[in-house]
N, CA, C and O atoms as a printed pandas DataFrame, in Angstrom:
     atom_number atom_name residue_name chain_id  residue_number  x_coord  y_coord  z_coord
0              1         N          MET        A               1   -1.786 -124.232 -216.311
1              2        CA          MET        A               1   -1.102 -123.122 -216.915
2              3         C          MET        A               1    0.405 -123.275 -216.788
3              4         O          MET        A               1    0.916 -123.744 -215.771
4              5         N          THR        A               2    1.097 -122.875 -217.828
5              6        CA          THR        A               2    2.554 -122.937 -217.810
6              7         C          THR        A               2    3.089 -121.621 -217.273
7              8         O          THR        A               2    2.709 -120.551 -217.749
8              9         N          PRO        A               3    3.972 -121.696 -216.277
9             10        CA          PRO        A               3    4.497 -120.427 -215.744
10            11         C          PRO        A               3    5.397 -119.743 -216.767
11            12         O          PRO        A               3    6.185 -120.396 -217.451
12            13         N          SER        A               4    5.274 -118.451 -216.861
13            14        CA          SER        A               4    6.135 -117.696 -217.777
14            15         C          SER        A               4    7.525 -117.553 -217.176
15            16         O          SER        A               4    7.683 -117.584 -215.956
16            17         N          PRO        A               5    8.552 -117.395 -218.044
17            18        CA          PRO        A               5    9.920 -117.239 -217.522
18            19         C          PRO        A               5   10.017 -116.020 -216.616
19            20         O          PRO        A               5    9.376 -114.995 -216.852
20            21         N          THR        A               6   10.809 -116.149 -215.608
21            22        CA          THR        A               6   10.967 -115.035 -214.687
22            23         C          THR        A               6   11.828 -113.953 -215.313
23            24         O          THR        A               6   12.735 -114.258 -216.087
24            25         N          PRO        A               7   11.561 -112.705 -214.993
25            26        CA          PRO        A               7   12.342 -111.611 -215.568
26            27         C          PRO        A               7   13.841 -111.734 -215.239
27            28         O          PRO        A               7   14.677 -111.303 -216.033
28            29         N          GLY        A               8   14.184 -112.305 -214.103
29            30        CA          GLY        A               8   15.588 -112.446 -213.716
30            31         C          GLY        A               8   16.373 -113.297 -214.692
31            32         O          GLY        A               8   17.548 -113.028 -214.942
32            33         N          ARG        A               9   15.747 -114.312 -215.241
33            34        CA          ARG        A               9   16.435 -115.177 -216.197
34            35         C          ARG        A               9   16.716 -114.432 -217.499
35            36         O          ARG        A               9   17.796 -114.577 -218.072
36            37         N          ARG        A              10   15.791 -113.663 -217.956
37            38        CA          ARG        A              10   16.023 -112.894 -219.176
38            39         C          ARG        A              10   17.142 -111.884 -218.958
39            40         O          ARG        A              10   17.994 -111.694 -219.826
40            41         N          ARG        A              11   17.137 -111.250 -217.820
41            42        CA          ARG        A              11   18.138 -110.245 -217.517
42            43         C          ARG        A              11   19.531 -110.866 -217.472
43            44         O          ARG        A              11   20.479 -110.290 -218.005
44            45         N          SER        A              12   19.667 -112.032 -216.843
45            46        CA          SER        A              12   20.982 -112.656 -216.763
46            47         C          SER        A              12   21.467 -113.084 -218.137
47            48         O          SER        A              12   22.669 -113.059 -218.403
48            49         N          GLY        A              13   20.549 -113.475 -219.014
49            50        CA          GLY        A              13   20.935 -113.810 -220.381
50            51         C          GLY        A              13   21.435 -112.588 -221.128
51            52         O          GLY        A              13   22.396 -112.670 -221.893
52            53         N          ALA        A              14   20.791 -111.464 -220.910
53            54        CA          ALA        A              14   21.222 -110.218 -221.563
54            55         C          ALA        A              14   22.573 -109.769 -221.031
55            56         O          ALA        A              14   23.407 -109.261 -221.780
56            57         N          VAL        A              15   22.786 -109.961 -219.724
57            58        CA          VAL        A              15   24.074 -109.599 -219.137
58            59         C          VAL        A              15   25.177 -110.468 -219.719
59            60         O          VAL        A              15   26.249 -109.968 -220.059
60            61         N          ALA        A              16   24.918 -111.780 -219.838
61            62        CA          ALA        A              16   25.913 -112.694 -220.400
62            63         C          ALA        A              16   26.229 -112.323 -221.845
63            64         O          ALA        A              16   27.390 -112.335 -222.253
64            65         N          LEU        A              17   25.202 -111.995 -222.614
65            66        CA          LEU        A              17   25.404 -111.599 -224.000
66            67         C          LEU        A              17   26.206 -110.307 -224.086
67            68         O          LEU        A              17   27.079 -110.170 -224.943
68            69         N          GLY        A              18   25.916 -109.376 -223.214
69            70        CA          GLY        A              18   26.670 -108.117 -223.189
70            71         C          GLY        A              18   28.127 -108.333 -222.808
71            72         O          GLY        A              18   29.023 -107.676 -223.337
72            73         N          MET        A              19   28.353 -109.261 -221.884
73            74        CA          MET        A              19   29.727 -109.547 -221.476
74            75         C          MET        A              19   30.518 -110.200 -222.606
75            76         O          MET        A              19   31.704 -109.916 -222.775
76            77         N          VAL        A              20   29.874 -111.067 -223.376
77            78        CA          VAL        A              20   30.538 -111.701 -224.512
78            79         C          VAL        A              20   30.921 -110.634 -225.537
79            80         O          VAL        A              20   32.023 -110.667 -226.085
80            81         N          GLY        A              21   30.023 -109.696 -225.795
81            82        CA          GLY        A              21   30.329 -108.613 -226.733
82            83         C          GLY        A              21   31.471 -107.746 -226.248
83            84         O          GLY        A              21   32.334 -107.354 -227.034
84            85         N          THR        A              22   31.484 -107.445 -224.969
85            86        CA          THR        A              22   32.560 -106.638 -224.389
86            87         C          THR        A              22   33.895 -107.368 -224.488
87            88         O          THR        A              22   34.915 -106.763 -224.820
88            89         N          LEU        A              23   33.889 -108.664 -224.199
89            90        CA          LEU        A              23   35.108 -109.453 -224.295
90            91         C          LEU        A              23   35.620 -109.491 -225.731
91            92         O          LEU        A              23   36.821 -109.362 -225.968
92            93         N          ALA        A              24   34.721 -109.668 -226.680
93            94        CA          ALA        A              24   35.121 -109.686 -228.090
94            95         C          ALA        A              24   35.736 -108.349 -228.497
95            96         O          ALA        A              24   36.740 -108.319 -229.209
96            97         N          LEU        A              25   35.149 -107.263 -228.056
97            98        CA          LEU        A              25   35.683 -105.934 -228.373
98            99         C          LEU        A              25   37.065 -105.746 -227.756
99           100         O          LEU        A              25   37.966 -105.211 -228.402
100          101         N          ALA        A              26   37.235 -106.181 -226.515
101          102        CA          ALA        A              26   38.525 -106.042 -225.841
102          103         C          ALA        A              26   39.596 -106.861 -226.541
103          104         O          ALA        A              26   40.716 -106.384 -226.724
104          105         N          LEU        A              27   39.273 -108.078 -226.933
105          106        CA          LEU        A              27   40.256 -108.916 -227.620
106          107         C          LEU        A              27   40.616 -108.355 -228.981
107          108         O          LEU        A              27   41.769 -108.438 -229.405
108          109         N          THR        A              28   39.650 -107.793 -229.661
109          110        CA          THR        A              28   39.919 -107.182 -230.963
110          111         C          THR        A              28   40.841 -105.977 -230.825
111          112         O          THR        A              28   41.753 -105.804 -231.634
112          113         N          SER        A              29   40.621 -105.152 -229.823
113          114        CA          SER        A              29   41.458 -103.961 -229.650
114          115         C          SER        A              29   42.859 -104.334 -229.191
115          116         O          SER        A              29   43.800 -103.584 -229.446
116          117         N          CYS        A              30   43.023 -105.455 -228.529
117          118        CA          CYS        A              30   44.341 -105.873 -228.053
118          119         C          CYS        A              30   45.150 -106.579 -229.115
119          120         O          CYS        A              30   46.334 -106.847 -228.911
120          121         N          SER        A              31   44.542 -106.886 -230.240
121          122        CA          SER        A              31   45.247 -107.656 -231.255
122          123         C          SER        A              31   45.981 -106.783 -232.258
123          124         O          SER        A              31   46.526 -107.297 -233.234
124          125         N          SER        A              32   46.008 -105.482 -232.042
125          126        CA          SER        A              32   46.688 -104.611 -232.991
126          127         C          SER        A              32   48.182 -104.885 -232.984
127          128         O          SER        A              32   48.766 -105.176 -231.940
128          129         N          SER        A              33   48.785 -104.793 -234.134
129          130        CA          SER        A              33   50.218 -105.064 -234.233
130          131         C          SER        A              33   51.005 -103.773 -234.108
131          132         O          SER        A              33   50.443 -102.679 -234.148
132          133         N          SER        A              34   52.309 -103.915 -233.956
133          134        CA          SER        A              34   53.138 -102.726 -233.806
134          135         C          SER        A              34   53.156 -101.890 -235.073
135          136         O          SER        A              34   53.508 -100.711 -235.023
136          137         N          SER        A              35   52.779 -102.481 -236.227
137          138        CA          SER        A              35   52.734 -101.704 -237.455
138          139         C          SER        A              35   51.589 -100.689 -237.418
139          140         O          SER        A              35   51.550  -99.768 -238.235
140          141         N          ASP        A              36   50.655 -100.854 -236.470
141          142        CA          ASP        A              36   49.555  -99.910 -236.339
142          143         C          ASP        A              36   49.911  -98.704 -235.481
143          144         O          ASP        A              36   49.110  -97.780 -235.336
144          145         N          ALA        A              37   51.102  -98.712 -234.917
145          146        CA          ALA        A              37   51.517  -97.610 -234.053
146          147         C          ALA        A              37   51.588  -96.324 -234.878
147          148         O          ALA        A              37   52.086  -96.341 -236.003
148          149         N          PRO        A              38   51.097  -95.213 -234.330
149          150        CA          PRO        A              38   51.178  -93.952 -235.065
150          151         C          PRO        A              38   52.628  -93.563 -235.302
151          152         O          PRO        A              38   53.471  -93.687 -234.413
152          153         N          ARG        A              39   52.903  -93.102 -236.486
153          154        CA          ARG        A              39   54.272  -92.716 -236.816
154          155         C          ARG        A              39   54.267  -91.415 -237.580
155          156         O          ARG        A              39   53.273  -91.036 -238.199
156          157         N          ARG        A              40   55.401  -90.736 -237.526
157          158        CA          ARG        A              40   55.575  -89.516 -238.294
158          159         C          ARG        A              40   57.014  -89.466 -238.760
159          160         O          ARG        A              40   57.891  -90.082 -238.155
160          161         N          CYS        A              41   57.250  -88.758 -239.795
161          162        CA          CYS        A              41   58.588  -88.612 -240.340
162          163         C          CYS        A              41   59.247  -87.410 -239.660
163          164         O          CYS        A              41   58.694  -86.310 -239.644
164          165         N          VAL        A              42   60.445  -87.638 -239.096
165          166        CA          VAL        A              42   61.148  -86.554 -238.410
166          167         C          VAL        A              42   62.613  -86.530 -238.812
167          168         O          VAL        A              42   63.159  -87.523 -239.292
168          169         N          ASP        A              43   63.233  -85.388 -238.611
169          170        CA          ASP        A              43   64.676  -85.264 -238.752
170          171         C          ASP        A              43   65.291  -85.961 -237.540
171          172         O          ASP        A              43   64.951  -85.620 -236.408
172          173         N          PRO        A              44   66.188  -86.931 -237.748
173          174        CA          PRO        A              44   66.720  -87.695 -236.619
174          175         C          PRO        A              44   67.544  -86.871 -235.630
175          176         O          PRO        A              44   67.663  -87.263 -234.469
176          177         N          GLY        A              45   68.103  -85.771 -236.043
177          178        CA          GLY        A              45   68.910  -84.952 -235.147
178          179         C          GLY        A              45   68.099  -83.983 -234.311
179          180         O          GLY        A              45   68.331  -83.852 -233.109
180          181         N          SER        A              46   67.150  -83.303 -234.937
181          182        CA          SER        A              46   66.394  -82.261 -234.245
182          183         C          SER        A              46   64.985  -82.679 -233.844
183          184         O          SER        A              46   64.330  -81.980 -233.071
184          185         N          LEU        A              47   64.510  -83.812 -234.362
185          186        CA          LEU        A              47   63.139  -84.296 -234.160
186          187         C          LEU        A              47   62.092  -83.364 -234.764
187          188         O          LEU        A              47   60.916  -83.425 -234.406
188          189         N          LYS        A              48   62.530  -82.497 -235.687
189          190        CA          LYS        A              48   61.592  -81.631 -236.387
190          191         C          LYS        A              48   60.739  -82.502 -237.312
191          192         O          LYS        A              48   61.259  -83.342 -238.046
192          193         N          VAL        A              49   59.427  -82.288 -237.266
193          194        CA          VAL        A              49   58.507  -83.070 -238.080
194          195         C          VAL        A              49   58.665  -82.677 -239.545
195          196         O          VAL        A              49   58.638  -81.495 -239.889
196          197         N          LEU        A              50   58.830  -83.687 -240.409
197          198        CA          LEU        A              50   59.001  -83.494 -241.841
198          199         C          LEU        A              50   57.805  -84.082 -242.576
199          200         O          LEU        A              50   56.976  -84.762 -241.972
200          201         N          ASP        A              51   57.713  -83.821 -243.881
201          202        CA          ASP        A              51   56.657  -84.451 -244.661
202          203         C          ASP        A              51   57.030  -85.929 -244.872
203          204         O          ASP        A              51   58.207  -86.286 -244.828
204          205         N          ASN        A              52   56.040  -86.767 -245.097
205          206        CA          ASN        A              52   56.254  -88.206 -245.213
206          207         C          ASN        A              52   57.197  -88.590 -246.352
207          208         O          ASN        A              52   57.842  -89.637 -246.290
208          209         N          HIS        A              53   57.283  -87.769 -247.376
209          210        CA          HIS        A              53   58.168  -88.062 -248.497
210          211         C          HIS        A              53   59.639  -88.041 -248.076
211          212         O          HIS        A              53   60.480  -88.645 -248.742
212          213         N          SER        A              54   59.947  -87.364 -246.996
213          214        CA          SER        A              54   61.326  -87.293 -246.519
214          215         C          SER        A              54   61.792  -88.602 -245.898
215          216         O          SER        A              54   62.983  -88.768 -245.635
216          217         N          CYS        A              55   60.874  -89.532 -245.659
217          218        CA          CYS        A              55   61.234  -90.836 -245.087
218          219         C          CYS        A              55   61.121  -91.956 -246.110
219          220         O          CYS        A              55   61.366  -93.117 -245.782
220          221         N          SER        A              56   60.757  -91.630 -247.333
221          222        CA          SER        A              56   60.553  -92.653 -248.354
222          223         C          SER        A              56   61.543  -92.486 -249.486
223          224         O          SER        A              56   61.984  -91.377 -249.786
224          225         N          GLY        A              57   61.882  -93.583 -250.100
225          226        CA          GLY        A              57   62.682  -93.541 -251.311
226          227         C          GLY        A              57   64.179  -93.393 -251.092
227          228         O          GLY        A              57   64.668  -93.356 -249.963
228          229         N          THR        A              58   64.873  -93.313 -252.186
229          230        CA          THR        A              58   66.316  -93.188 -252.176
230          231         C          THR        A              58   66.728  -91.809 -251.673
231          232         O          THR        A              58   66.135  -90.800 -252.055
232          233         N          GLY        A              59   67.723  -91.772 -250.835
233          234        CA          GLY        A              59   68.222  -90.506 -250.315
234          235         C          GLY        A              59   67.318  -89.873 -249.278
235          236         O          GLY        A              59   67.362  -88.658 -249.084
236          237         N          ALA        A              60   66.495  -90.670 -248.607
237          238        CA          ALA        A              60   65.591  -90.134 -247.592
238          239         C          ALA        A              60   66.395  -89.507 -246.457
239          240         O          ALA        A              60   67.363  -90.096 -245.975
240          241         N          THR        A              61   65.997  -88.325 -246.038
241          242        CA          THR        A              61   66.715  -87.612 -244.975
242          243         C          THR        A              61   66.079  -87.811 -243.603
243          244         O          THR        A              61   66.728  -87.579 -242.583
244          245         N          GLY        A              62   64.829  -88.232 -243.568
245          246        CA          GLY        A              62   64.124  -88.412 -242.306
246          247         C          GLY        A              62   64.052  -89.867 -241.899
247          248         O          GLY        A              62   64.384  -90.773 -242.663
248          249         N          ARG        A              63   63.607  -90.060 -240.671
249          250        CA          ARG        A              63   63.368  -91.410 -240.153
250          251         C          ARG        A              63   61.981  -91.451 -239.536
251          252         O          ARG        A              63   61.467  -90.434 -239.070
252          253         N          TRP        A              64   61.371  -92.651 -239.536
253          254        CA          TRP        A              64   60.061  -92.807 -238.929
254          255         C          TRP        A              64   60.200  -92.790 -237.416
255          256         O          TRP        A              64   61.072  -93.453 -236.856
256          257         N          TYR        A              65   59.339  -92.032 -236.762
257          258        CA          TYR        A              65   59.328  -91.856 -235.317
258          259         C          TYR        A              65   57.960  -92.321 -234.822
259          260         O          TYR        A              65   56.935  -91.786 -235.245
260          261         N          TYR        A              66   57.935  -93.299 -233.941
261          262        CA          TYR        A              66   56.696  -93.958 -233.528
262          263         C          TYR        A              66   56.206  -93.460 -232.176
263          264         O          TYR        A              66   56.993  -93.236 -231.256
264          265         N          CYS        A              67   54.898  -93.294 -232.074
265          266        CA          CYS        A              67   54.194  -92.999 -230.820
266          267         C          CYS        A              67   54.499  -91.631 -230.223
267          268         O          CYS        A              67   54.126  -91.380 -229.077
268          269         N          GLY        A              68   55.141  -90.764 -230.930
269          270        CA          GLY        A              68   55.442  -89.444 -230.395
270          271         C          GLY        A              68   54.288  -88.479 -230.572
271          272         O          GLY        A              68   53.266  -88.810 -231.174
272          273         N          SER        A              69   54.465  -87.292 -230.043
273          274        CA          SER        A              69   53.468  -86.245 -230.204
274          275         C          SER        A              69   54.170  -84.943 -230.536
275          276         O          SER        A              69   55.398  -84.868 -230.523
276          277         N          GLY        A              70   53.398  -83.938 -230.828
277          278        CA          GLY        A              70   53.934  -82.631 -231.181
278          279         C          GLY        A              70   53.716  -82.362 -232.646
279          280         O          GLY        A              70   53.876  -83.259 -233.474
280          281         N          SER        A              71   53.353  -81.142 -232.979
281          282        CA          SER        A              71   53.062  -80.821 -234.371
282          283         C          SER        A              71   54.279  -80.303 -235.127
283          284         O          SER        A              71   54.405  -80.552 -236.326
284          285         N          LEU        A              72   55.176  -79.588 -234.454
285          286        CA          LEU        A              72   56.371  -79.071 -235.116
286          287         C          LEU        A              72   57.613  -79.881 -234.765
287          288         O          LEU        A              72   58.449  -80.158 -235.625
288          289         N          THR        A              73   57.724  -80.255 -233.506
289          290        CA          THR        A              73   58.837  -81.073 -233.023
290          291         C          THR        A              73   58.243  -82.259 -232.283
291          292         O          THR        A              73   57.393  -82.096 -231.408
292          293         N          ALA        A              74   58.701  -83.459 -232.644
293          294        CA          ALA        A              74   58.167  -84.673 -232.025
294          295         C          ALA        A              74   58.868  -84.944 -230.701
295          296         O          ALA        A              74   60.009  -84.530 -230.501
296          297         N          GLY        A              75   58.201  -85.623 -229.821
297          298        CA          GLY        A              75   58.781  -86.024 -228.542
298          299         C          GLY        A              75   57.953  -87.124 -227.920
299          300         O          GLY        A              75   56.800  -87.339 -228.294
300          301         N          GLY        A              76   58.551  -87.821 -226.964
301          302        CA          GLY        A              76   57.827  -88.845 -226.233
302          303         C          GLY        A              76   57.672  -90.155 -226.967
303          304         O          GLY        A              76   56.864  -90.989 -226.557
304          305         N          GLY        A              77   58.413  -90.368 -228.037
305          306        CA          GLY        A              77   58.290  -91.594 -228.819
306          307         C          GLY        A              77   59.614  -92.299 -228.992
307          308         O          GLY        A              77   60.526  -92.152 -228.179
308          309         N          THR        A              78   59.708  -93.069 -230.064
309          310        CA          THR        A              78   60.907  -93.865 -230.314
310          311         C          THR        A              78   61.107  -94.080 -231.809
311          312         O          THR        A              78   60.152  -94.046 -232.585
312          313         N          PHE        A              79   62.351  -94.299 -232.203
313          314        CA          PHE        A              79   62.652  -94.663 -233.588
314          315         C          PHE        A              79   62.527  -96.173 -233.779
315          316         O          PHE        A              79   62.509  -96.653 -234.912
316          317         N          ASP        A              80   62.443  -96.912 -232.699
317          318        CA          ASP        A              80   62.410  -98.372 -232.736
318          319         C          ASP        A              80   60.970  -98.863 -232.792
319          320         O          ASP        A              80   60.262  -98.824 -231.786
320          321         N          GLN        A              81   60.534  -99.323 -233.955
321          322        CA          GLN        A              81   59.154  -99.774 -234.115
322          323         C          GLN        A              81   58.856 -100.970 -233.209
323          324         O          GLN        A              81   57.741 -101.093 -232.702
324          325         N          ALA        A              82   59.822 -101.840 -233.002
325          326        CA          ALA        A              82   59.606 -103.017 -232.152
326          327         C          ALA        A              82   59.301 -102.615 -230.709
327          328         O          ALA        A              82   58.632 -103.359 -229.991
328          329         N          ALA        A              83   59.778 -101.463 -230.282
329          330        CA          ALA        A              83   59.536 -101.012 -228.912
330          331         C          ALA        A              83   58.084 -100.594 -228.690
331          332         O          ALA        A              83   57.654 -100.432 -227.549
332          333         N          THR        A              84   57.329 -100.420 -229.774
333          334        CA          THR        A              84   55.929 -100.023 -229.632
334          335         C          THR        A              84   55.032 -101.210 -229.352
335          336         O          THR        A              84   53.865 -101.028 -229.005
336          337         N          LYS        A              85   55.542 -102.411 -229.493
337          338        CA          LYS        A              85   54.735 -103.602 -229.243
338          339         C          LYS        A              85   54.844 -103.974 -227.779
339          340         O          LYS        A              85   55.862 -104.510 -227.342
340          341         N          ARG        A              86   53.812 -103.693 -227.028
341          342        CA          ARG        A              86   53.772 -103.955 -225.593
342          343         C          ARG        A              86   52.663 -104.958 -225.308
343          344         O          ARG        A              86   51.613 -104.587 -224.782
344          345         N          GLY        A              87   52.882 -106.215 -225.647
345          346        CA          GLY        A              87   51.860 -107.216 -225.414
346          347         C          GLY        A              87   50.608 -106.972 -226.236
347          348         O          GLY        A              87   49.508 -107.332 -225.816
348          349         N          GLY        A              88   50.764 -106.364 -227.398
349          350        CA          GLY        A              88   49.630 -106.106 -228.265
350          351         C          GLY        A              88   48.911 -104.807 -227.982
351          352         O          GLY        A              88   47.907 -104.514 -228.631
352          353         N          PHE        A              89   49.392 -104.012 -227.026
353          354        CA          PHE        A              89   48.682 -102.795 -226.656
354          355         C          PHE        A              89   49.171 -101.565 -227.403
355          356         O          PHE        A              89   48.651 -100.474 -227.168
356          357         N          GLY        A              90   50.140 -101.692 -228.287
357          358        CA          GLY        A              90   50.595 -100.552 -229.066
358          359         C          GLY        A              90   51.537  -99.655 -228.295
359          360         O          GLY        A              90   52.440 -100.145 -227.616
360          361         N          CYS        A              91   51.346  -98.371 -228.385
361          362        CA          CYS        A              91   52.249  -97.399 -227.767
362          363         C          CYS        A              91   52.219  -97.474 -226.246
363          364         O          CYS        A              91   51.165  -97.705 -225.652
364          365         N          PRO        A              92   53.374  -97.279 -225.617
365          366        CA          PRO        A              92   53.405  -97.231 -224.156
366          367         C          PRO        A              92   52.538  -96.081 -223.651
367          368         O          PRO        A              92   52.353  -95.089 -224.358
368          369         N          SER        A              93   52.015  -96.202 -222.457
369          370        CA          SER        A              93   51.091  -95.199 -221.934
370          371         C          SER        A              93   51.738  -93.849 -221.734
371          372         O          SER        A              93   51.042  -92.834 -221.743
372          373         N          HIS        A              94   53.065  -93.800 -221.552
373          374        CA          HIS        A              94   53.722  -92.512 -221.336
374          375         C          HIS        A              94   54.020  -91.782 -222.625
375          376         O          HIS        A              94   54.422  -90.619 -222.587
376          377         N          SER        A              95   53.835  -92.436 -223.786
377          378        CA          SER        A              95   54.147  -91.759 -225.047
378          379         C          SER        A              95   53.066  -90.726 -225.343
379          380         O          SER        A              95   51.933  -90.830 -224.875
380          381         N          GLY        A              96   53.439  -89.756 -226.110
381          382        CA          GLY        A              96   52.496  -88.719 -226.498
382          383         C          GLY        A              96   52.331  -87.645 -225.453
383          384         O          GLY        A              96   51.383  -86.863 -225.523
384          385         N          THR        A              97   53.220  -87.584 -224.490
385          386        CA          THR        A              97   53.080  -86.570 -223.455
386          387         C          THR        A              97   53.908  -85.334 -223.739
387          388         O          THR        A              97   53.609  -84.265 -223.208
388          389         N          ALA        A              98   54.926  -85.446 -224.548
389          390        CA          ALA        A              98   55.764  -84.282 -224.846
390          391         C          ALA        A              98   55.143  -83.499 -225.995
391          392         O          ALA        A              98   54.549  -84.093 -226.895
392          393         N          GLY        A              99   55.265  -82.231 -225.979
393          394        CA          GLY        A              99   54.664  -81.397 -227.016
394          395         C          GLY        A              99   55.709  -80.726 -227.865
395          396         O          GLY        A              99   56.912  -80.876 -227.652
396          397         N          GLY        A             100   55.206  -79.963 -228.859
397          398        CA          GLY        A             100   56.167  -79.279 -229.683
398          399         C          GLY        A             100   55.608  -78.228 -230.505
399          400         O          GLY        A             100   56.337  -77.575 -231.251
């Protein structure tokens, strides 16, 4: 009679497969670019949130504000899109803490 595979071997194969999937998911989430950073259009002086049209086109009065939070007034972010690229992780962990 041929011995059947031990349950431990099957389990370790499933663990290895699960670890590969987890690693793939982690690498995919870390590959986001700074262009994926959340942004909103704000008045550069008051940080009042404006509609997106205020940041587009000729004569735009607003500027894009990245990684901030707040529904009426933005805070906790930056106007510098390059500053949102932290080794592929997007917004700094402290962003999004100020409210409005």
